[in-house]
C-alpha positions in Angstrom: -11.6 -8.1 -12.5 -11.2 -6.8 -16.1 -13.8 -4.3 -15.1 -12.4 -3.0 -12.5 -8.9 -3.1 -14.0 -10.4 -1.0 -16.5 -11.8 1.9 -14.2 -8.3 2.0 -12.8 -7.2 2.6 -16.0 -10.1 5.1 -16.9 -8.9 6.5 -13.0 -5.1 7.2 -14.0 -6.2 8.8 -17.6 -8.8 11.1 -16.1 -6.3 12.2 -13.3 -3.4 12.9 -15.9 -5.4 14.8 -17.8 -6.7 17.2 -14.8 -4.5 19.9 -14.0 -3.5 21.8 -10.2 -5.6 23.2 -8.3 -4.4 26.7 -8.0 -7.0 29.0 -9.3 -9.6 27.4 -10.4 -13.1 26.8 -8.5 -11.6 24.2 -6.9 -9.3 26.1 -4.8 -12.5 28.5 -4.5 -14.5 25.1 -3.8 -12.4 24.2 -0.2 -11.4 27.7 0.1 -15.2 28.3 0.8 -15.2 24.9 3.2 -12.8 26.4 5.5 -9.8 24.4 4.3 -7.2 27.1 4.1 -4.1 24.7 4.0 -3.6 24.1 0.4 -0.2 23.5 -0.1 0.8 19.8 -0.7 -2.2 18.5 -2.4 -0.5 16.4 -5.0 -3.2 13.9 -4.7 -6.2 16.7 -5.5 -6.6 18.4 -9.7 -9.2 20.1 -11.4 -10.6 19.1 -14.6 -12.9 22.1 -16.1 -15.4 19.5 -18.3 -15.5 16.4 -16.3 -17.8 14.3 -17.8 -21.2 13.9 -15.9 -24.1 11.1 -16.8 -27.0 12.5 -15.8 -29.4 9.7 -16.8 -28.7 7.0 -19.9 -28.9 9.0 -22.3 -27.6 12.6 -20.8 -24.2 13.3 -20.5 -22.9 16.7 -19.6 -19.1 17.9 -19.4 -18.9 19.9 -16.0 -16.3 21.4 -13.4 -15.0 18.7 -10.9 -12.1 18.0 -8.0 -10.1 14.7 -9.0 -8.7 12.9 -6.1 -6.2 10.1 -7.0 -7.2 6.9 -5.1 -3.7 5.0 -4.3 -3.0 2.0 -3.1 0.2 1.5 -0.2 2.6 1.8 -3.0 1.5 5.5 -3.8 0.1 3.7 -7.3 -3.4 5.2 -8.8 -5.7 2.5 -8.8 -8.9 4.8 -9.0 -10.6 8.5 -8.6 -12.8 10.4 -7.2 -14.8 13.0 -8.3 -16.9 15.9 -7.1 -19.0 17.7 -9.8 -18.7 21.5 -8.4 -20.9 24.7 -8.7 -19.5 26.7 -11.4 -18.1 29.6 -9.6 -16.7 26.9 -6.5 -19.1 28.5 -4.2 -20.6 24.8 -3.6 -21.3 21.4 -5.4 -23.0 21.1 -8.5 -26.6 21.0 -8.7 -26.6 17.2 -9.0 -28.5 14.4 -7.4 -25.0 12.9 -7.0 -22.3 15.6 -7.3 -20.0 12.5 -5.9 -19.2 9.6 -7.5 -15.5 7.4 -7.1 -14.5 4.6 -9.9 -11.7 2.3 -9.8 -10.1 -0.4 -7.3 -10.9 1.3 -3.5 -10.7 -0.9 -1.5 -8.0 -0.8 1.7 -7.3 2.6 -0.3 -7.9 6.0 -0.3 -6.6 9.8 -1.2 -3.8 10.5 0.5 -1.8 13.6 2.1 1.6 13.2 2.7 3.6 9.4 3.0 2.4 7.8 6.0 5.3 6.1 8.2 4.5 5.7 12.3 2.1 8.2 13.0 -1.4 8.4 10.1 -4.9 10.0 10.4 -7.8 8.9 8.8 -11.2 9.7 8.0 -13.9 9.2 5.6 -14.4 12.8 3.5 -12.4 14.7 1.4 -13.5 17.8 3.2 -13.3 16.0 6.8 -9.5 15.0 6.4 -8.6 18.4 4.6 -10.3 20.6 7.5 -8.2 17.8 10.2 -4.7 18.5 8.1 -5.1 22.2 8.0 -4.8 22.5 12.3 -2.5 19.0 11.9 -0.5 19.9 8.8 3.0 17.9 9.2 0.8 14.6 10.3 -0.3 12.4 7.0 -3.6 12.0 6.5 -6.2 9.4 3.8 -9.6 10.0 3.0 -11.3 6.6 2.8 -13.9 8.2 0.8 -16.8 6.2 3.1 -17.7 4.8 5.9 -17.6 0.9 4.4 -13.7 1.5 2.9 -13.1 3.6 6.2 -13.6 0.4 8.0 -11.5 -1.9 5.7 -8.6 0.3 5.2 -4.9 -1.4 4.8 -2.2 -0.8 7.2 1.5 -0.2 7.0 3.8 -2.7 7.8 5.6 1.0 9.8 2.3 1.9 11.5 2.5 2.3 15.3 -0.6 4.6 16.2 -3.8 5.8 13.6 -6.3 8.5 14.7 -9.1 7.8 13.4 -11.3 10.9 12.6 -15.1 9.5 13.5 -17.8 11.0 11.9 -20.5 11.6 14.1 -23.6 9.1 12.3 -24.5 5.9 12.4 -22.3 4.8 9.6 -19.2 7.0 10.7 -19.6 5.4 14.5 -19.7 1.4 13.2 -16.8 2.3 10.6 -14.7 3.9 13.9 -15.2 0.8 15.9 -14.3 -1.8 13.3 -10.9 0.4 11.9 -9.8 0.7 15.9 -10.7 -3.2 16.1 -8.5 -4.2 13.4 -5.8 -1.6 14.3 -5.5 -2.9 18.0 -5.5 -6.7 16.6 -2.7 -5.7 14.6 -0.7 -4.0 17.0 -1.5 -0.4 16.0 -2.5 2.2 18.8 -5.8 3.4 17.2 -7.1 7.0 18.9 -10.5 8.0 18.0 -10.8 11.9 17.2 -14.4 13.0 17.7 -15.8 15.9 15.9 -18.1 18.7 18.5 -20.6 18.3 15.4 -21.4 16.5 13.0 -18.2 16.3 11.4 -14.8 17.9 11.3 -15.3 20.1 8.4 -18.5 21.5 10.4 -16.4 22.5 13.4 -13.9 24.0 11.6 -16.6 25.6 9.6 -19.1 26.7 12.6 -16.7 26.8 15.5 -13.6 28.4 14.0 -9.8 27.3 13.7 -9.1 28.4 17.4 -11.8 26.3 19.1 -12.0 23.5 16.4 -8.0 23.4 17.2 -8.1 23.3 20.8 -10.7 20.1 20.7 -8.4 18.3 19.3 -5.0 19.0 20.8 -6.6 17.5 24.1 -7.2 14.1 22.6 -3.7 13.7 20.8 -0.8 11.3 22.1 1.1 13.5 24.4 4.0 13.1 22.0 2.0 14.3 18.6 1.4 17.6 20.6 4.5 19.3 20.0 5.2 16.8 16.7 2.0 17.9 14.9 0.4 20.6 16.3 0.6 24.6 14.6 2.0 26.4 17.0 -1.5 28.7 17.5 -3.3 25.6 18.6 
């Protein structure tokens, strides 16, 4: 527990030392992924020299997208780092350019404050892709299939959209989260991408086709409430 607490403290310090993403390679990276709705991303920051451990003896400073992992009260318990190409055109040339630290179980990277309806998915890019089409819906990125399956529910939550990844791990995590939500009296609706994940859809099919595919999967009351008029 002391190790996890120390890691959470380090995550809070890292996030505090980072800067807003506008004008940085983190912004370029998200735009390159087709994510154009970059408003109200308080949970994301940029660090120009975030240390990356390549081996036991080699540590290099490198630009990174920093995401705050928070609990239901909004307290930062961890951080997720995505090291980037120096120009922001992709990820850094590392074997594992994504790493998380701190207390992650049941928590995630939040976009908006969830009340009665929210969406949950695995990756930050996947969730932000759907958020580009449903900008008013609160969302959370659990950061992995294992953490998606164990996500904690707010006591006010009445409906959750599960953003499924089309692989075995994604399907199993979705089934588990749906089962847990249903047992808690929460309506669970699966949103399925047409390709591998929703970022694949956004980049390869475009926002219009992606928005239409999502629209037909939404509960009717949520279409006007959350979907952008153009979709």
